[in-house]
C-alpha positions as CSV (number, residue, x, y, z in Angstrom):
1,M,19.4,4.4,7.1
2,P,22.0,6.4,5.6
3,D,23.1,9.9,6.9
4,T,20.2,12.5,6.9
5,D,19.8,16.3,7.2
6,A,16.8,15.7,9.5
7,Q,15.5,12.4,11.6
8,D,12.8,11.9,13.5
9,L,12.7,8.2,15.9
10,N,10.5,6.8,13.0
11,V,11.6,9.2,9.9
12,S,14.4,9.6,8.2
13,I,15.0,13.1,5.5
14,T,17.2,13.4,3.6
15,R,18.4,16.8,1.8
16,E,14.8,18.6,3.5
17,A,16.6,22.1,1.8
18,A,16.7,20.6,-1.7
19,D,15.9,23.2,-3.9
20,S,13.9,20.7,-6.6
21,D,10.3,20.4,-6.7
22,I,10.9,17.1,-6.8
23,I,9.7,15.1,-3.8
24,L,10.8,11.2,-2.9
25,A,9.5,8.8,-0.9
26,C,10.3,5.3,-0.1
27,E,8.1,3.8,2.3
28,H,9.5,0.3,2.7
29,A,13.2,1.4,2.9
30,S,14.2,-0.5,5.9
31,S,13.2,-4.0,6.9
32,A,14.0,-3.4,11.1
33,I,12.3,-4.6,13.6
34,P,12.6,-2.8,16.8
35,A,13.5,-4.9,19.8
36,E,10.7,-5.0,21.6
37,F,9.0,-6.6,19.0
38,G,11.0,-10.0,19.2
39,G,11.3,-9.8,15.7
40,L,7.7,-10.3,15.2
41,G,8.9,-14.2,15.7
42,L,9.9,-14.6,12.2
43,L,12.6,-16.8,11.1
44,P,16.3,-14.4,9.7
45,A,15.1,-15.6,6.3
46,A,11.3,-13.9,6.5
47,R,12.8,-10.9,8.1
48,H,15.2,-9.9,5.4
49,S,13.4,-11.1,2.3
50,H,11.1,-8.6,0.1
51,A,7.8,-9.7,2.7
52,A,9.8,-7.2,4.9
53,W,10.9,-4.5,2.7
54,D,11.9,-3.3,-0.6
55,P,15.8,-4.2,-0.7
56,G,18.0,-1.3,-3.3
57,A,15.4,0.9,-3.0
58,S,16.9,2.9,-0.3
59,A,19.9,2.6,-1.9
60,V,18.2,3.8,-5.7
61,A,16.3,6.4,-3.9
62,Q,19.0,8.2,-1.4
63,T,21.4,8.5,-5.2
64,M,17.6,10.1,-7.0
65,S,17.8,12.5,-4.2
66,E,21.4,13.7,-4.4
67,L,21.4,13.7,-9.0
68,L,18.3,15.1,-8.8
69,D,18.7,17.6,-5.3
70,A,15.4,16.1,-4.4
71,C,14.2,15.9,-0.8
72,L,13.4,12.4,0.2
73,V,11.4,10.7,3.0
74,E,12.1,6.9,4.1
75,A,10.3,5.1,6.6
76,T,12.8,3.7,9.0
77,V,11.2,0.7,10.1
78,S,10.0,-2.9,8.3
79,R,6.4,-3.1,6.4
80,L,6.1,-6.0,8.6
81,V,6.2,-3.5,11.7
82,F,4.0,-1.0,10.1
83,D,3.3,-0.6,5.9
84,C,3.5,3.3,5.8
85,N,1.7,2.5,2.0
86,R,-1.5,1.6,3.6
87,P,-4.4,3.1,5.4
88,P,-3.9,2.6,9.4
89,S,-7.3,0.6,8.7
90,A,-6.5,-1.5,5.9
91,P,-5.6,-5.6,7.5
92,D,-2.1,-4.9,5.6
93,A,-0.9,-2.2,7.4
94,M,0.2,-4.7,9.9
95,P,-0.3,-8.1,7.8
96,A,-0.2,-11.2,9.6
97,R,1.3,-13.2,6.7
98,S,2.9,-12.0,4.1
99,E,3.5,-13.6,1.2
100,A,4.5,-17.0,1.9
101,F,4.8,-16.1,5.5
102,D,3.1,-16.1,8.8
103,I,3.6,-12.9,10.7
104,P,2.8,-14.3,14.8
105,G,3.8,-11.0,16.3
106,N,1.5,-9.5,14.0
107,A,-1.5,-12.1,15.3
108,D,-4.3,-10.8,16.9
109,L,-2.9,-7.4,17.4
110,T,-5.4,-5.4,19.8
111,E,-6.4,-2.2,18.8
112,A,-4.7,0.0,21.2
113,E,-1.5,-2.3,19.4
114,R,-2.5,-1.4,16.3
115,A,-3.3,2.5,16.8
116,R,0.0,2.7,19.1
117,R,2.1,1.2,16.3
118,T,-0.2,3.7,14.1
119,N,0.8,6.6,16.0
120,L,4.9,5.5,16.4
121,Y,5.4,4.3,13.0
122,Y,2.9,5.8,10.4
123,A,2.2,9.4,11.6
124,P,6.1,10.5,11.9
125,F,6.0,9.5,7.5
126,K,2.8,11.0,7.3
127,T,3.5,14.2,8.6
128,A,7.0,14.7,7.5
129,L,6.3,13.4,3.8
130,A,2.5,16.4,4.0
131,G,5.0,19.3,5.6
132,R,8.0,18.8,2.2
133,M,4.7,18.6,-0.2
134,A,3.5,21.7,1.6
135,E,6.6,23.5,1.4
136,K,7.0,24.0,-2.5
137,T,4.4,25.3,-4.9
138,S,3.9,22.5,-7.3
139,P,5.4,19.3,-5.7
140,I,5.8,16.5,-7.6
141,L,5.6,13.2,-5.7
142,V,7.8,10.3,-6.8
143,T,8.0,6.9,-5.0
144,I,10.3,4.5,-5.4
145,H,9.6,0.7,-5.0
146,S,11.4,-2.7,-5.4
147,F,9.7,-6.2,-6.6
148,T,10.2,-9.6,-6.3
149,P,11.1,-11.3,-9.5
150,V,9.3,-14.7,-8.8
151,Y,6.0,-14.5,-6.7
152,N,4.4,-17.5,-5.7
153,G,6.8,-19.6,-7.8
154,I,6.0,-17.5,-11.1
155,P,8.5,-15.5,-12.7
156,R,7.8,-11.5,-14.1
157,E,9.0,-10.7,-17.1
158,V,8.3,-6.9,-16.5
159,E,11.9,-5.3,-14.9
160,I,10.1,-1.7,-14.4
161,G,6.6,-0.6,-13.4
162,I,5.2,3.0,-14.1
163,L,2.0,2.7,-11.5
164,H,-0.3,5.5,-11.4
165,D,-3.9,6.1,-9.9
166,H,-6.3,8.1,-11.7
167,D,-3.9,10.7,-12.9
168,T,-1.8,9.8,-15.7
169,R,0.0,12.4,-16.5
170,L,3.5,12.2,-15.1
171,A,3.2,8.4,-15.6
172,D,2.2,8.9,-19.0
173,A,5.2,10.7,-19.3
174,F,7.5,8.3,-18.6
175,L,6.0,5.6,-20.4
176,K,6.0,8.2,-23.8
177,T,9.9,8.5,-23.2
178,A,11.4,5.1,-21.6
179,T,13.2,4.4,-24.6
180,D,14.9,7.3,-24.7
181,H,16.5,5.7,-21.4
182,T,16.4,2.5,-20.7
183,S,15.9,-0.8,-22.9
184,A,14.2,-2.5,-19.9
185,N,10.8,-4.5,-20.1
186,V,8.7,-1.6,-19.0
187,Q,5.1,-1.6,-18.5
188,R,2.2,0.4,-16.7
189,N,0.6,-0.8,-13.2
190,A,2.3,-3.7,-13.5
191,P,3.6,-5.8,-11.3
192,Y,0.8,-3.9,-8.9
193,G,-2.3,-1.5,-9.5
194,P,-4.4,0.7,-8.2
195,E,-6.7,-2.9,-7.7
196,H,-4.2,-3.9,-5.3
197,G,-4.4,-1.2,-2.3
198,V,-0.7,0.5,-3.6
199,M,-2.1,3.6,-4.1
200,H,-2.7,4.8,-0.7
201,T,0.6,7.4,-0.9
202,L,-0.3,9.0,-4.4
203,K,-3.8,9.2,-2.9
204,T,-3.2,10.7,-0.2
205,H,-0.3,13.1,-1.0
206,A,-0.9,14.2,-4.3
207,L,-4.5,13.3,-5.9
208,P,-6.2,15.1,-3.8
209,Q,-4.6,18.6,-4.8
210,G,-4.0,17.8,-8.2
211,W,-0.1,17.3,-7.9
212,L,2.2,15.3,-10.1
213,N,2.6,11.8,-9.3
214,V,4.0,8.6,-10.2
215,M,5.1,5.2,-8.5
216,I,8.0,3.3,-9.6
217,E,8.7,0.3,-9.1
218,I,11.9,-1.7,-9.8
219,R,12.3,-5.5,-10.1
220,N,14.9,-6.2,-7.3
221,D,16.8,-8.4,-9.2
222,L,18.5,-5.4,-11.4
223,I,19.6,-3.5,-8.6
224,Q,21.5,-5.8,-5.5
225,T,24.3,-4.7,-6.0
226,A,25.8,-0.7,-5.5
227,Q,27.1,-0.2,-9.2
228,Q,23.5,-1.8,-10.0
229,Q,21.5,0.9,-7.6
230,A,24.0,3.9,-8.4
231,D,23.4,3.0,-12.0
232,M,19.8,2.3,-11.7
233,A,19.5,5.4,-10.0
234,Q,21.7,7.3,-12.7
235,M,19.0,6.7,-15.6
236,L,16.1,6.7,-13.5
237,S,17.0,10.3,-12.6
238,G,17.4,11.4,-15.9
239,W,14.1,9.6,-16.8
240,T,12.2,11.5,-14.7
241,S,13.7,15.0,-15.5
242,G,12.8,14.1,-18.8
243,A,9.3,13.6,-18.4
244,L,8.9,16.0,-16.6
245,E,10.9,17.8,-19.6
246,A,8.2,16.3,-22.0
247,L,5.0,18.0,-19.6
248,G,7.2,21.3,-20.1
249,I,7.9,21.7,-16.5
250,A,11.6,22.0,-15.4
251,P,11.7,20.4,-11.7
252,R,13.8,23.5,-9.5
253,G,11.6,25.0,-7.0
254,D,10.9,29.3,-6.6
255,R,11.6,28.5,-2.5
256,C,13.4,25.9,-0.5
257,S,12.0,23.4,2.0
258,G,13.9,23.6,5.5
């Protein structure tokens, strides 16, 4: 994981004292699997595949954090250990199978084992993100993800997905201003949507309070290199600011976190 201002064992916080009301989150930032899990019984190809993390997402989020002066909260273990964008009760929070891969180390987990992982990996992320959100008067939650360009043998034409649940305000502003910032194929709730169970972070940390929120999905072939990641972060930062300006919001808070 990159250098951070504050770091618990299993959550990373960058720019904890950032001025912006924007809070960035990257739930699938890392492919790391703690040694105690023996690699979950996976071959290297699976351990470093999109099934284990969101390639490029952390690098994009880190640069966006710098450009927007926004706090960033990241998970520090693979989503195959615990997917922090899922509730602990969900089977795919600790999946026995993900995409094309069986996960032997997640087969037949006991309730005690699931509870232990929840306490070690989900609880610190949830607490850190909730804490950073609570320190802002009107926080704006933006989560950063990436997705594979080919899924189950089917190519995906969408390049950037703007995802939302029932609160569409910020997503609508992103979509209305898209062509001002990118020529990419931008789609609403693609390649995933609420029906796929991917809105947990938004539903937990923003929707109940009525805070603005959006989930950004980037096709990971567009952010393979450091230059691609930097360019994407630059574009998304300008787009985020433009979407907020379209809503009449200046994303600078009246108090800092920290």
